C-alpha positions as CSV (number, residue, x, y, z in Angstrom):
1,X,-0.4,-0.1,-0.4
2,X,3.4,2.4,0.0
3,X,2.3,3.6,4.2
4,X,6.0,3.1,4.7
5,X,5.4,0.6,7.1
6,X,3.9,-3.4,7.4
7,X,1.3,-4.0,10.0
8,X,0.1,-6.8,11.4
9,X,-3.0,-7.0,9.5
10,X,-0.8,-6.2,6.3
11,X,1.1,-10.0,7.5
12,X,-2.1,-11.3,7.9
13,X,-4.2,-10.5,4.4
14,X,0.1,-11.4,3.0
15,X,-0.6,-14.9,4.4
16,X,-4.3,-15.2,4.0
17,X,-2.9,-15.3,-0.1
18,X,-1.4,-17.6,0.3
19,X,-3.8,-19.7,1.8
20,X,-1.9,-19.3,4.9
21,X,-4.1,-19.4,8.6
22,X,-1.7,-18.1,11.6
23,X,-3.1,-17.3,14.9
24,X,-3.1,-13.8,16.2
25,X,-0.7,-14.4,19.0
26,X,1.9,-16.1,16.6
27,X,1.9,-13.1,13.9
28,X,2.2,-10.5,17.1
29,X,5.5,-12.6,18.0
30,X,6.4,-12.7,14.2
31,X,6.0,-8.8,14.5
32,X,7.7,-8.3,17.9
33,X,11.2,-10.6,16.0
34,X,12.1,-7.1,14.0
35,X,9.3,-4.0,15.5
36,X,12.1,-2.6,17.1
37,X,11.0,0.9,18.5
38,X,7.9,-1.8,19.6
39,X,5.4,1.0,18.0
40,X,3.6,-2.1,15.8
41,X,4.4,-1.2,13.0
42,X,7.8,-2.6,11.0
43,X,9.5,0.0,9.4
44,X,11.2,0.6,6.3
45,X,14.4,0.7,9.0
46,X,13.7,-1.8,10.8
47,X,12.2,-4.8,7.4
48,X,16.3,-3.6,6.3
49,X,18.1,-4.5,8.8
50,X,16.2,-8.3,9.0
51,X,17.2,-8.8,5.9
52,X,20.1,-7.7,6.2
53,X,20.7,-9.4,9.0
54,X,18.7,-12.5,7.1
55,X,21.4,-12.5,4.4
56,X,24.7,-12.4,6.1
57,X,23.3,-14.9,8.4
58,X,23.1,-13.3,11.2
59,X,20.1,-14.3,11.8
60,X,18.5,-18.1,11.4
61,X,15.0,-19.6,11.4
62,X,12.9,-15.9,11.2
63,X,9.4,-16.6,11.2
64,X,9.2,-13.4,9.4
65,X,12.0,-13.8,6.7
66,X,9.5,-17.2,6.0
67,X,6.4,-14.3,5.3
68,X,8.9,-12.0,3.3
69,X,9.9,-14.9,1.1
70,X,6.1,-16.2,0.5
71,X,5.6,-12.5,-0.4
72,X,8.6,-11.9,-2.6
73,X,8.0,-15.3,-4.6
């Protein structure tokens, strides 16, 4: 939506688009993995930091990375 952040509802819609259903508490856990300023949104800087950490191998088995990969495909 070009609003500059990803919300819990964006995650939910993305997963539903791919036929996935994840309980709300798990979605909140996924969001908390990268919401470093704890405002309930993943902003561009947080997203880029997480993707960089994943690509460099500093972060493995990230649930957010799995969701992001599904969206990219």
